[in-house]
C-alpha positions, 0 to 999 in steps of 0.5 A: 490533466491534473487532480480534481479540487479538494473535497471533504467527506459527507460521511465517515465512521468507525467500523468494528472489524473484531480482534478489538480493532476499529477501522476508520472510513470516510466517503466523499463525492456523489452519494449516487456515483459509481463506487470506488475504494482506495487502498493505501500503501505501506502496509501502514501508511494510512490514507490521506485527503490527496487520495480523493482527488484522483476520482471525478466527484460528480461521478464517483462515490469514493470510499477511503479507509485506514487499514488496521493499525494505521492512520485513524484506525484503532489500536495504532500499530505504534503502540507496543500493546497492539496485537499485530497477530490480527493484522494480516492480509487475510484480515485486511481482505475481511475488513474490505468485505465487511466494509463494503457490505456496511456501505451496501456496495454491490461492486466497486472499482478498486484503486491501490497504491504500492502495498495497496496494489497487493491488496487490491490484487489479491482482493479481486482474485479472491472476489472478482464478482465484487470488482468493477475494475482495477486502477493500480500504481506503484505496482507490487505484488508482495513476493519475496523477490520484491522484498529482497530487493527493497531490503538488501538488493538496492544497497548496491545503488545506495551503499552509503545508506545501506551501510547505515541501514545494515548497521542499524541491527545487531551484528549477528543479524546483518547477514539475514532477514533484515526485516525480521531483524528490525521488527524484533528492535520495533518490538523492544520493551525499551522505547529508545530501542524502538524509536531508533529502529524506526528512524533507521528504517525510514531513513533507508525508505527516504534514501530509496524514494528517489522521486517521492519527496512528498511521501517521505515528510511524514517520516518526521512524525515519530508516531507515524514512523513507529506505527509504519516501520512496525507494519511494514516489517511485520508484513515483510518478514512474513511474506505479506501473509499471503501463504505462498510466494509468487502467489498474486502473479501465479494467480494473475489469470483469475483477473481476466474479465476485470478491466484495469490500468497499471500506471507505473513509473519507469523508474520504479524499483519494483520493475527490476524484478519484472512485476508490471509486465509479468502481471500484464502477461497473466491478466490480459485484461490490464492496460499497462501505461508506463510514465518516464521519469516517474519513480514509485510516486503517485504524485508525479506529474505524469503519474497523476495524469494518467491515473485520473485518465484512468478513473475518468475512463471507468466513469 
């Protein structure tokens, strides 16, 4: 099963969500179709046109948005003057509700990838009456164990890349919170320091991406690098602003009654801390589909097929 053909939005806009932020949104597909909202990864990646193609355009009213500070939303996180204090999970959840009301959607299917799965899960736990179904891939839950794995644990798997990554921060910070150390560099008044830090962070992301070559090409854009690295480290160093470590898995029972599908690559490093299986056990109404030889990549052939089958199943 392959992606649906390319389509263009029939409506789009900039939603004033407060705090000086304006969030880009677009809608494509069938104006009378089943509403679905796409939550991109990162945090800070922004949406791409390819996400539109995971849905039958005759059956779905497909909503995409660029979360605060990313993509076409303003102000962009790459601008050192952008206030990141008003970019938290609580703000993003409120933005989703504001957009839902703006578009006059009663309930929608929530589709999330990577960080978007964290946001989608927390949205469903907070507003279960607004979620018709969940389709998630590259599953994450925002726990400290996942952050520790990505910023330090995988150093044993990629020792050469990790040595360069760890060496990108001051020596006094190398045995501490690497995300926080990089964030300090990314918010330096010196643009050269910020640029070097953004490159070092995305070089590490590239090294651990394995089967996701499409997703790392964007790192060649210095504006994307700066905004992405700043947003990721902002969230990583603050427990993803979830309030309590492990809260998404703890509250998995709140998802009961919401049908869903999790499509997970067998080689996704998040599996090393047991996230997909622990979530499925607590959720009860979510189906776990494991795709062999795929990593953290929504574009892998087997993952694409399973994701399209999932959205087709909820038409």
